LUMDOKOL-832875 format. One record per residue: residue in three letters; x, y, z of N, C-alpha, C in turn. Coordinates in nm, 3 decimals. Atoms other than C-alpha are relative to their C-alpha. Example, Ala and Ser with C-alpha at 12.3 -4.5 7.8 and 13.67 -1.06 7.14 Angstrom:
2
<rec 'ALA'; <0.089; -0.119; 0.000>; <1.230; -0.450; 0.780>; <0.090; 0.120; 0.000>>
<rec 'SER'; <-0.082; -0.119; -0.006>; <1.367; -0.106; 0.714>; <-0.077; 0.109; 0.073>>
END
This chain:
184
<rec 'MET'; <0.072; 0.125; 0.025>; <1.812; 1.425; -1.575>; <-0.003; -0.088; 0.124>>
<rec 'ARG'; <-0.006; 0.083; -0.119>; <1.910; 1.274; -1.241>; <-0.132; 0.001; 0.076>>
<rec 'ASP'; <0.128; -0.007; -0.069>; <1.593; 1.400; -1.074>; <-0.111; -0.065; -0.081>>
<rec 'ARG'; <0.101; 0.062; 0.086>; <1.389; 1.284; -1.373>; <0.005; -0.153; 0.013>>
<rec 'TRP'; <-0.010; 0.146; -0.019>; <1.526; 0.927; -1.333>; <-0.062; -0.039; 0.133>>
<rec 'ALA'; <0.056; 0.030; -0.132>; <1.436; 0.936; -0.963>; <-0.152; 0.015; -0.002>>
<rec 'ASP'; <0.146; -0.019; 0.010>; <1.088; 1.073; -1.044>; <-0.065; -0.116; -0.075>>
<rec 'LEU'; <0.054; 0.114; 0.075>; <1.032; 0.800; -1.302>; <0.000; -0.124; 0.087>>
<rec 'SER'; <-0.008; 0.118; -0.088>; <1.148; 0.535; -1.055>; <-0.108; 0.005; 0.108>>
<rec 'ARG'; <0.106; -0.014; -0.102>; <0.909; 0.671; -0.790>; <-0.137; -0.031; -0.061>>
<rec 'THR'; <0.128; 0.027; 0.066>; <0.620; 0.661; -1.038>; <-0.017; -0.149; -0.028>>
<rec 'VAL'; <0.006; 0.145; 0.028>; <0.703; 0.304; -1.144>; <-0.021; -0.076; 0.131>>
<rec 'ALA'; <0.018; 0.065; -0.131>; <0.733; 0.204; -0.776>; <-0.145; 0.013; 0.046>>
<rec 'HIS'; <0.140; -0.020; -0.040>; <0.392; 0.354; -0.706>; <-0.090; -0.095; -0.077>>
<rec 'ALA'; <0.082; 0.086; 0.084>; <0.246; 0.159; -0.997>; <0.018; -0.148; 0.032>>
<rec 'LEU'; <-0.027; 0.144; -0.017>; <0.414; -0.175; -0.921>; <-0.001; -0.046; 0.145>>
<rec 'ARG'; <-0.010; 0.040; -0.141>; <0.440; -0.169; -0.542>; <-0.121; 0.039; 0.083>>
<rec 'HIS'; <0.093; -0.060; -0.094>; <0.166; 0.043; -0.396>; <-0.145; 0.007; -0.045>>
<rec 'GLU'; <0.138; -0.016; 0.043>; <-0.143; 0.117; -0.603>; <-0.016; -0.034; -0.149>>
<rec 'PRO'; <0.010; 0.037; 0.142>; <-0.146; -0.078; -0.932>; <-0.139; 0.028; -0.057>>
<rec 'TRP'; <0.136; -0.023; 0.047>; <-0.524; -0.033; -0.953>; <-0.018; 0.142; -0.053>>
<rec 'LEU'; <0.012; -0.136; 0.052>; <-0.478; 0.342; -1.006>; <0.055; 0.011; -0.142>>
<rec 'TYR'; <-0.060; 0.002; 0.133>; <-0.277; 0.259; -1.318>; <-0.065; -0.106; -0.089>>
<rec 'GLU'; <0.073; 0.108; 0.068>; <-0.518; -0.019; -1.420>; <0.095; -0.113; -0.041>>
<rec 'LEU'; <-0.093; 0.110; 0.025>; <-0.236; -0.271; -1.398>; <-0.047; -0.124; 0.074>>
<rec 'GLU'; <0.028; 0.128; -0.063>; <-0.291; -0.635; -1.323>; <0.133; -0.067; 0.030>>
<rec 'LEU'; <-0.122; 0.069; -0.040>; <-0.011; -0.799; -1.126>; <-0.033; -0.147; 0.022>>
<rec 'ASP'; <0.024; 0.141; -0.028>; <0.019; -1.176; -1.123>; <0.047; -0.032; 0.142>>
<rec 'ALA'; <-0.031; 0.039; -0.138>; <0.088; -1.372; -0.804>; <0.143; 0.032; 0.039>>
<rec 'ALA'; <-0.139; -0.033; -0.029>; <0.461; -1.294; -0.833>; <0.029; 0.149; -0.021>>
<rec 'GLY'; <-0.018; -0.144; 0.016>; <0.405; -0.922; -0.898>; <0.033; 0.046; -0.141>>
<rec 'TRP'; <-0.032; -0.036; 0.138>; <0.468; -0.929; -1.275>; <-0.117; 0.067; -0.070>>
<rec 'THR'; <0.097; -0.055; 0.094>; <0.284; -0.714; -1.528>; <0.073; 0.019; -0.132>>
<rec 'SER'; <-0.066; -0.015; 0.130>; <0.350; -0.658; -1.896>; <0.063; 0.139; -0.011>>
<rec 'VAL'; <-0.068; -0.128; 0.026>; <0.593; -0.385; -2.000>; <-0.094; 0.090; -0.079>>
<rec 'ASP'; <0.091; -0.081; 0.081>; <0.339; -0.269; -2.259>; <-0.110; 0.063; 0.085>>
<rec 'ALA'; <0.104; -0.055; -0.088>; <0.070; -0.226; -1.991>; <0.056; 0.114; 0.084>>
<rec 'LEU'; <-0.062; -0.107; -0.079>; <0.310; -0.024; -1.776>; <0.026; 0.123; -0.086>>
<rec 'LEU'; <-0.027; -0.114; 0.088>; <0.417; 0.194; -2.070>; <-0.129; 0.072; -0.037>>
<rec 'THR'; <0.130; -0.062; 0.030>; <0.050; 0.254; -2.161>; <-0.048; 0.082; 0.119>>
<rec 'ALA'; <0.042; -0.072; -0.121>; <-0.026; 0.353; -1.801>; <0.084; 0.126; 0.020>>
<rec 'LEU'; <-0.087; -0.116; -0.016>; <0.275; 0.585; -1.783>; <-0.031; 0.108; -0.102>>
<rec 'ALA'; <0.026; -0.097; 0.107>; <0.185; 0.751; -2.114>; <-0.123; 0.086; 0.027>>
<rec 'ARG'; <0.117; -0.083; -0.035>; <-0.140; 0.879; -1.959>; <0.042; 0.127; 0.073>>
<rec 'ASP'; <-0.055; -0.116; -0.069>; <0.077; 1.122; -1.761>; <0.092; 0.072; -0.098>>
<rec 'PRO'; <-0.082; -0.072; 0.098>; <0.225; 1.393; -1.987>; <0.150; -0.005; 0.029>>
<rec 'ARG'; <-0.142; 0.006; -0.033>; <0.557; 1.370; -1.799>; <0.067; -0.125; -0.056>>
<rec 'TRP'; <-0.059; 0.130; 0.036>; <0.606; 1.009; -1.912>; <-0.040; -0.048; -0.138>>
<rec 'ARG'; <0.046; 0.042; 0.132>; <0.466; 1.006; -2.266>; <0.110; -0.058; -0.088>>
<rec 'GLY'; <-0.108; 0.048; 0.084>; <0.808; 0.944; -2.420>; <0.075; -0.121; 0.055>>
<rec 'VAL'; <-0.070; 0.113; -0.062>; <0.905; 0.656; -2.190>; <-0.017; -0.125; -0.087>>
<rec 'THR'; <0.000; 0.122; 0.081>; <1.000; 0.340; -2.380>; <0.061; -0.114; 0.082>>
<rec 'ARG'; <-0.066; 0.114; -0.063>; <1.130; -0.004; -2.295>; <0.146; 0.033; 0.029>>
<rec 'ALA'; <-0.141; -0.039; -0.018>; <1.483; 0.135; -2.342>; <0.015; 0.097; 0.118>>
<rec 'THR'; <-0.003; -0.093; -0.114>; <1.404; 0.414; -2.092>; <-0.007; -0.078; 0.130>>
<rec 'LEU'; <0.011; 0.082; -0.121>; <1.298; 0.155; -1.835>; <0.130; -0.076; 0.026>>
<rec 'ASP'; <-0.130; 0.069; -0.014>; <1.618; -0.045; -1.901>; <0.103; 0.094; 0.061>>
<rec 'THR'; <-0.097; -0.098; -0.050>; <1.826; 0.269; -1.842>; <-0.029; 0.037; 0.145>>
<rec 'MET'; <0.039; -0.033; -0.138>; <1.631; 0.360; -1.527>; <0.048; -0.110; 0.096>>
<rec 'ILE'; <-0.038; 0.113; -0.085>; <1.695; 0.013; -1.385>; <0.152; -0.008; 0.014>>
<rec 'GLN'; <-0.147; 0.008; -0.003>; <2.066; 0.016; -1.478>; <0.062; 0.113; 0.082>>
<rec 'ARG'; <-0.057; -0.116; -0.071>; <2.126; 0.363; -1.328>; <-0.033; 0.000; 0.149>>
<rec 'ALA'; <0.044; -0.002; -0.140>; <1.953; 0.286; -0.999>; <0.110; -0.054; 0.091>>
<rec 'PRO'; <-0.101; 0.050; -0.094>; <2.187; 0.248; -0.699>; <-0.040; -0.132; 0.066>>
<rec 'LYS'; <0.050; 0.126; -0.055>; <1.967; -0.037; -0.571>; <-0.082; -0.070; -0.108>>
<rec 'GLN'; <0.079; 0.076; 0.097>; <1.815; -0.314; -0.777>; <-0.142; -0.013; 0.054>>
<rec 'ARG'; <0.139; -0.004; -0.048>; <1.445; -0.241; -0.728>; <-0.096; -0.074; -0.093>>
<rec 'TYR'; <0.090; 0.055; 0.100>; <1.297; -0.384; -1.047>; <0.068; -0.113; -0.075>>
<rec 'GLU'; <-0.048; 0.107; 0.086>; <1.329; -0.690; -1.262>; <-0.078; 0.011; -0.131>>
<rec 'LEU'; <0.061; -0.010; 0.132>; <1.263; -0.669; -1.635>; <0.050; -0.119; -0.081>>
<rec 'VAL'; <-0.034; 0.122; 0.073>; <1.255; -1.000; -1.823>; <-0.095; -0.013; -0.118>>
<rec 'GLU'; <0.076; 0.008; 0.124>; <1.143; -1.024; -2.184>; <-0.106; 0.108; -0.003>>
<rec 'ASP'; <0.105; -0.102; 0.011>; <0.804; -0.851; -2.195>; <-0.070; 0.026; 0.133>>
<rec 'ARG'; <0.062; -0.017; -0.132>; <0.739; -0.841; -1.818>; <0.093; 0.079; 0.093>>
<rec 'ILE'; <-0.074; -0.077; -0.099>; <0.843; -0.616; -1.530>; <-0.067; -0.017; 0.136>>
<rec 'ARG'; <0.055; 0.003; -0.136>; <0.802; -0.630; -1.153>; <0.094; 0.074; 0.095>>
<rec 'ALA'; <-0.079; -0.053; -0.110>; <0.917; -0.457; -0.838>; <0.045; -0.120; 0.082>>
<rec 'LEU'; <-0.054; 0.114; -0.074>; <1.140; -0.688; -0.637>; <-0.038; 0.000; 0.147>>
<rec 'TYR'; <0.032; -0.008; -0.143>; <1.042; -0.564; -0.291>; <-0.069; 0.133; 0.027>>
<rec 'GLY'; <0.059; -0.126; -0.043>; <0.873; -0.288; -0.097>; <-0.148; 0.015; -0.029>>
<rec 'HIS'; <0.143; -0.007; 0.031>; <0.515; -0.375; -0.185>; <-0.080; 0.037; 0.123>>
<rec 'SER'; <0.091; -0.032; -0.109>; <0.248; -0.217; 0.030>; <-0.142; -0.042; -0.034>>
<rec 'VAL'; <0.134; 0.046; 0.036>; <-0.047; -0.362; -0.158>; <-0.040; -0.114; 0.094>>
<rec 'PRO'; <0.042; 0.106; -0.092>; <-0.256; -0.588; 0.065>; <0.012; -0.139; -0.062>>
<rec 'GLY'; <-0.015; 0.128; 0.069>; <-0.213; -0.863; -0.194>; <0.013; 0.025; -0.148>>
<rec 'ARG'; <-0.008; -0.010; 0.146>; <-0.154; -0.925; -0.560>; <-0.140; -0.020; -0.057>>
<rec 'ILE'; <0.127; 0.025; 0.068>; <-0.440; -0.918; -0.804>; <-0.003; -0.147; -0.037>>
<rec 'GLN'; <0.015; 0.142; 0.027>; <-0.547; -1.280; -0.807>; <-0.137; -0.024; -0.061>>
<rec 'ARG'; <0.127; 0.031; 0.066>; <-0.817; -1.433; -1.016>; <-0.075; -0.106; 0.078>>
<rec 'THR'; <0.076; 0.089; -0.086>; <-1.009; -1.590; -0.733>; <-0.146; 0.043; -0.006>>
<rec 'PRO'; <0.142; -0.038; 0.005>; <-1.386; -1.597; -0.787>; <-0.049; 0.041; 0.139>>
<rec 'GLY'; <0.052; -0.044; -0.128>; <-1.578; -1.416; -0.517>; <-0.134; 0.068; -0.014>>
<rec 'ILE'; <0.128; -0.072; -0.007>; <-1.903; -1.257; -0.411>; <0.034; 0.145; 0.032>>
<rec 'PRO'; <-0.039; -0.140; -0.021>; <-1.858; -0.881; -0.451>; <-0.090; 0.070; 0.101>>
<rec 'PRO'; <0.088; -0.081; -0.084>; <-1.992; -0.612; -0.221>; <-0.124; 0.042; -0.079>>
<rec 'VAL'; <0.124; -0.042; 0.065>; <-2.336; -0.474; -0.296>; <0.029; 0.098; -0.112>>
<rec 'HIS'; <-0.033; -0.101; 0.100>; <-2.187; -0.177; -0.482>; <0.151; 0.006; -0.022>>
<rec 'LEU'; <-0.138; -0.032; 0.037>; <-1.861; -0.116; -0.665>; <-0.006; 0.125; -0.087>>
<rec 'PHE'; <-0.005; -0.123; 0.079>; <-1.746; 0.189; -0.862>; <0.100; -0.014; -0.113>>
<rec 'HIS'; <-0.092; -0.001; 0.114>; <-1.576; 0.253; -1.194>; <0.014; 0.143; -0.048>>
<rec 'GLY'; <-0.026; -0.134; 0.051>; <-1.412; 0.578; -1.302>; <0.037; -0.007; -0.146>>
<rec 'THR'; <-0.027; -0.001; 0.144>; <-1.407; 0.662; -1.671>; <-0.016; 0.142; -0.053>>
<rec 'ALA'; <0.021; -0.128; 0.066>; <-1.409; 0.951; -1.915>; <-0.150; 0.021; -0.019>>
<rec 'ALA'; <0.144; -0.029; 0.012>; <-1.750; 1.120; -1.917>; <-0.051; -0.029; -0.141>>
<rec 'MET'; <0.045; 0.023; 0.138>; <-1.761; 1.088; -2.297>; <-0.027; -0.149; -0.029>>
<rec 'SER'; <0.022; 0.143; 0.020>; <-1.769; 0.706; -2.257>; <-0.133; -0.049; 0.058>>
<rec 'VAL'; <0.120; 0.042; -0.074>; <-2.090; 0.698; -2.051>; <-0.110; -0.054; -0.091>>
<rec 'GLU'; <0.110; 0.045; 0.086>; <-2.335; 0.664; -2.339>; <0.027; -0.139; -0.058>>
<rec 'VAL'; <-0.036; 0.133; 0.053>; <-2.149; 0.367; -2.489>; <-0.014; -0.104; 0.111>>
<rec 'ILE'; <0.011; 0.093; -0.114>; <-2.130; 0.204; -2.145>; <-0.146; -0.027; 0.033>>
<rec 'ARG'; <0.144; 0.020; -0.025>; <-2.504; 0.260; -2.094>; <-0.061; -0.097; -0.101>>
<rec 'ALA'; <0.052; 0.088; 0.105>; <-2.565; 0.076; -2.422>; <0.060; -0.141; 0.006>>
<rec 'GLU'; <-0.070; 0.128; 0.011>; <-2.304; -0.202; -2.399>; <0.045; -0.059; 0.133>>
<rec 'GLY'; <-0.054; 0.044; -0.128>; <-2.210; -0.227; -2.032>; <0.149; 0.028; 0.007>>
<rec 'LEU'; <-0.144; -0.019; -0.018>; <-1.855; -0.223; -1.900>; <0.075; -0.116; -0.062>>
<rec 'ARG'; <-0.085; 0.100; 0.065>; <-1.600; -0.407; -2.112>; <0.145; 0.033; 0.029>>
<rec 'PRO'; <-0.140; -0.026; -0.034>; <-1.227; -0.447; -2.052>; <0.079; 0.074; -0.107>>
<rec 'MET'; <-0.069; -0.066; 0.111>; <-1.133; -0.290; -2.387>; <0.131; -0.073; -0.030>>
<rec 'GLN'; <-0.126; 0.068; 0.032>; <-0.759; -0.367; -2.434>; <0.055; -0.081; 0.117>>
<rec 'ARG'; <-0.048; 0.071; -0.119>; <-0.726; -0.524; -2.089>; <-0.072; -0.135; 0.012>>
<rec 'GLN'; <0.064; 0.129; -0.022>; <-0.814; -0.869; -1.962>; <-0.129; 0.012; 0.079>>
<rec 'TYR'; <0.114; -0.016; -0.090>; <-1.063; -0.744; -1.703>; <-0.038; 0.146; 0.015>>
<rec 'VAL'; <0.044; -0.131; -0.045>; <-1.271; -0.444; -1.607>; <0.042; 0.012; 0.145>>
<rec 'HIS'; <-0.041; -0.024; -0.138>; <-1.128; -0.296; -1.288>; <-0.108; 0.081; 0.069>>
<rec 'LEU'; <0.105; -0.066; -0.077>; <-1.387; -0.199; -1.029>; <0.054; 0.034; 0.138>>
<rec 'SER'; <-0.052; -0.048; -0.127>; <-1.308; 0.003; -0.719>; <-0.103; -0.017; 0.111>>
<rec 'VAL'; <0.090; 0.016; -0.113>; <-1.452; -0.050; -0.374>; <-0.053; 0.132; 0.053>>
<rec 'ASP'; <0.049; -0.130; -0.047>; <-1.492; 0.323; -0.315>; <0.000; 0.102; -0.113>>
<rec 'ARG'; <0.020; -0.105; 0.100>; <-1.595; 0.627; -0.513>; <0.128; 0.081; -0.023>>
<rec 'SER'; <-0.121; -0.081; 0.009>; <-1.273; 0.817; -0.438>; <0.105; -0.066; -0.089>>
<rec 'THR'; <-0.097; 0.071; 0.083>; <-1.047; 0.551; -0.590>; <-0.046; -0.002; -0.145>>
<rec 'ALA'; <0.054; 0.001; 0.137>; <-1.275; 0.524; -0.894>; <0.021; 0.136; -0.065>>
<rec 'HIS'; <-0.020; -0.134; 0.055>; <-1.254; 0.901; -0.940>; <0.146; 0.022; -0.037>>
<rec 'THR'; <-0.144; -0.013; 0.027>; <-0.873; 0.892; -0.918>; <0.037; -0.078; -0.127>>
<rec 'VAL'; <-0.026; 0.080; 0.120>; <-0.862; 0.612; -1.179>; <-0.056; 0.072; -0.123>>
<rec 'GLY'; <0.063; -0.071; 0.112>; <-1.101; 0.808; -1.402>; <0.080; 0.122; -0.043>>
<rec 'ARG'; <-0.082; -0.120; 0.032>; <-0.876; 1.117; -1.383>; <0.120; -0.038; -0.086>>
<rec 'ARG'; <-0.110; 0.043; 0.084>; <-0.604; 0.910; -1.549>; <-0.046; -0.012; -0.146>>
<rec 'LYS'; <0.054; 0.013; 0.136>; <-0.835; 0.881; -1.851>; <-0.043; 0.134; -0.058>>
<rec 'SER'; <0.056; -0.125; 0.048>; <-0.981; 1.230; -1.869>; <-0.014; 0.099; 0.116>>
<rec 'ALA'; <0.026; -0.102; -0.102>; <-1.018; 1.558; -1.684>; <-0.150; 0.005; 0.032>>
<rec 'ASP'; <0.145; 0.003; -0.018>; <-1.395; 1.516; -1.730>; <-0.039; -0.143; 0.037>>
<rec 'VAL'; <0.017; 0.135; -0.053>; <-1.459; 1.212; -1.509>; <-0.147; -0.030; 0.031>>
<rec 'ALA'; <0.129; 0.052; -0.045>; <-1.774; 1.009; -1.465>; <0.030; -0.118; 0.092>>
<rec 'VAL'; <-0.012; 0.114; -0.091>; <-1.795; 0.778; -1.165>; <-0.129; -0.080; -0.012>>
<rec 'LEU'; <0.115; 0.087; 0.020>; <-2.023; 0.483; -1.227>; <-0.022; -0.087; 0.123>>
<rec 'LEU'; <0.039; 0.088; -0.109>; <-2.208; 0.292; -0.956>; <-0.039; -0.134; -0.061>>
<rec 'ILE'; <0.026; 0.134; 0.052>; <-2.212; -0.081; -1.019>; <-0.079; -0.079; 0.103>>
<rec 'GLU'; <0.081; 0.086; -0.087>; <-2.486; -0.298; -0.870>; <0.062; -0.140; -0.006>>
<rec 'ALA'; <-0.084; 0.121; 0.014>; <-2.225; -0.571; -0.825>; <-0.066; -0.125; 0.056>>
<rec 'ARG'; <0.060; 0.120; -0.060>; <-2.408; -0.808; -0.591>; <-0.117; -0.049; -0.084>>
<rec 'ALA'; <0.112; 0.040; 0.084>; <-2.720; -0.806; -0.807>; <0.051; -0.065; -0.129>>
<rec 'ALA'; <-0.057; 0.058; 0.121>; <-2.509; -0.870; -1.118>; <0.055; -0.140; 0.027>>
<rec 'HIS'; <-0.054; 0.132; -0.038>; <-2.329; -1.156; -0.941>; <-0.112; -0.101; 0.021>>
<rec 'ASP'; <0.110; 0.090; -0.032>; <-2.652; -1.307; -0.814>; <-0.076; -0.045; -0.125>>
<rec 'GLU'; <0.068; 0.035; 0.125>; <-2.786; -1.306; -1.171>; <0.097; -0.057; -0.105>>
<rec 'GLY'; <-0.087; 0.075; 0.088>; <-2.480; -1.479; -1.319>; <0.126; 0.067; -0.052>>
<rec 'THR'; <-0.123; -0.066; 0.044>; <-2.207; -1.219; -1.380>; <0.113; -0.039; 0.095>>
<rec 'PRO'; <-0.110; 0.038; -0.090>; <-1.878; -1.361; -1.245>; <0.087; 0.121; 0.037>>
<rec 'PHE'; <-0.094; -0.100; -0.051>; <-1.651; -1.140; -1.034>; <0.118; -0.074; 0.061>>
<rec 'TRP'; <-0.120; 0.055; -0.061>; <-1.297; -1.205; -0.917>; <0.055; 0.099; 0.100>>
<rec 'VAL'; <-0.060; -0.082; -0.104>; <-1.133; -1.078; -0.603>; <0.133; 0.052; -0.052>>
<rec 'GLY'; <-0.129; -0.058; 0.032>; <-0.850; -0.839; -0.674>; <0.080; 0.005; 0.129>>
<rec 'ASN'; <-0.059; -0.015; -0.133>; <-0.691; -0.698; -0.364>; <-0.102; 0.075; 0.083>>
<rec 'GLY'; <0.096; -0.068; -0.087>; <-0.847; -0.488; -0.091>; <-0.079; 0.112; -0.065>>
<rec 'LYS'; <0.066; -0.115; 0.063>; <-0.945; -0.212; -0.332>; <-0.057; -0.029; -0.139>>
<rec 'VAL'; <0.038; 0.028; 0.138>; <-1.011; -0.385; -0.665>; <-0.075; -0.133; -0.012>>
<rec 'TRP'; <0.068; 0.121; 0.046>; <-1.260; -0.635; -0.803>; <0.011; -0.002; -0.151>>
<rec 'LEU'; <-0.013; 0.016; 0.144>; <-1.240; -0.771; -1.156>; <-0.124; -0.067; -0.056>>
<rec 'ALA'; <0.109; 0.064; 0.073>; <-1.505; -0.865; -1.410>; <0.038; 0.002; -0.148>>
<rec 'LYS'; <-0.027; -0.001; 0.144>; <-1.490; -0.960; -1.776>; <-0.099; 0.089; -0.073>>
<rec 'HIS'; <0.104; -0.086; 0.058>; <-1.812; -0.770; -1.851>; <-0.104; 0.025; 0.107>>
<rec 'VAL'; <0.112; -0.032; -0.089>; <-2.077; -0.590; -1.650>; <-0.112; 0.050; -0.090>>
<rec 'PRO'; <0.112; -0.041; 0.086>; <-2.412; -0.572; -1.833>; <-0.052; 0.139; 0.037>>
<rec 'PRO'; <0.041; -0.139; -0.023>; <-2.555; -0.220; -1.871>; <-0.108; 0.018; 0.106>>
<rec 'ARG'; <0.108; -0.017; -0.099>; <-2.857; -0.284; -1.646>; <0.053; 0.013; 0.143>>
<rec 'TYR'; <-0.058; -0.009; -0.133>; <-2.619; -0.296; -1.346>; <0.091; 0.122; 0.017>>
<rec 'VAL'; <-0.090; -0.116; 0.000>; <-2.439; 0.031; -1.428>; <-0.082; 0.127; -0.003>>
<rec 'GLN'; <0.065; -0.131; 0.003>; <-2.554; 0.382; -1.344>; <0.103; 0.106; 0.040>>
<rec 'VAL'; <-0.090; -0.110; -0.038>; <-2.387; 0.720; -1.307>; <-0.024; 0.029; 0.146>>
<rec 'ALA'; <0.008; -0.029; -0.144>; <-2.308; 0.778; -0.940>; <-0.021; 0.149; 0.019>>
<rec 'GLY'; <0.021; -0.141; -0.030>; <-2.433; 1.105; -0.797>; <0.121; 0.057; 0.072>>
<rec 'GLY'; <-0.115; -0.066; -0.064>; <-2.150; 1.345; -0.700>; <0.126; -0.080; -0.021>>
<rec 'SER'; <-0.127; 0.073; 0.006>; <-1.785; 1.244; -0.679>; <0.087; 0.049; 0.107>>
END
């Protein structure tokens, strides 16, 4: 189990310190995210489907260094962040195009309703196709990468928020600004 604890800690570090957008996690200005959001993200990987709040508590207690802080329903990495910044809700003018990775079976609903955050606060949009594809693989082996006409949507009234260097946030992207990107 020792290697499994280390593997879990590395995965949590990746999610909280390095690439939260790949796990669709939103970190506040102090690096906090909800435990439930982290557990949901971890459960997408078959190795971590059984991880619970108690598992995280044990992982933190067994660690030789205090790397994480878990308080009530929130968790954060204490140090070692390589993200260019925390996800902040600062309004901004997005690039001309953004991308969103999703399960291919969701495309028809998205074409009809647009992109919605579902159980999250915001839709996460990637600045490049590769990151969107990686995010989509966390949802399904059959990935669809969507091209978002972000600047046009913004110019016509859809608000966007700056995430970090790789993520933009929106509460909804109307379907007329969403199309399936060619190739991946």
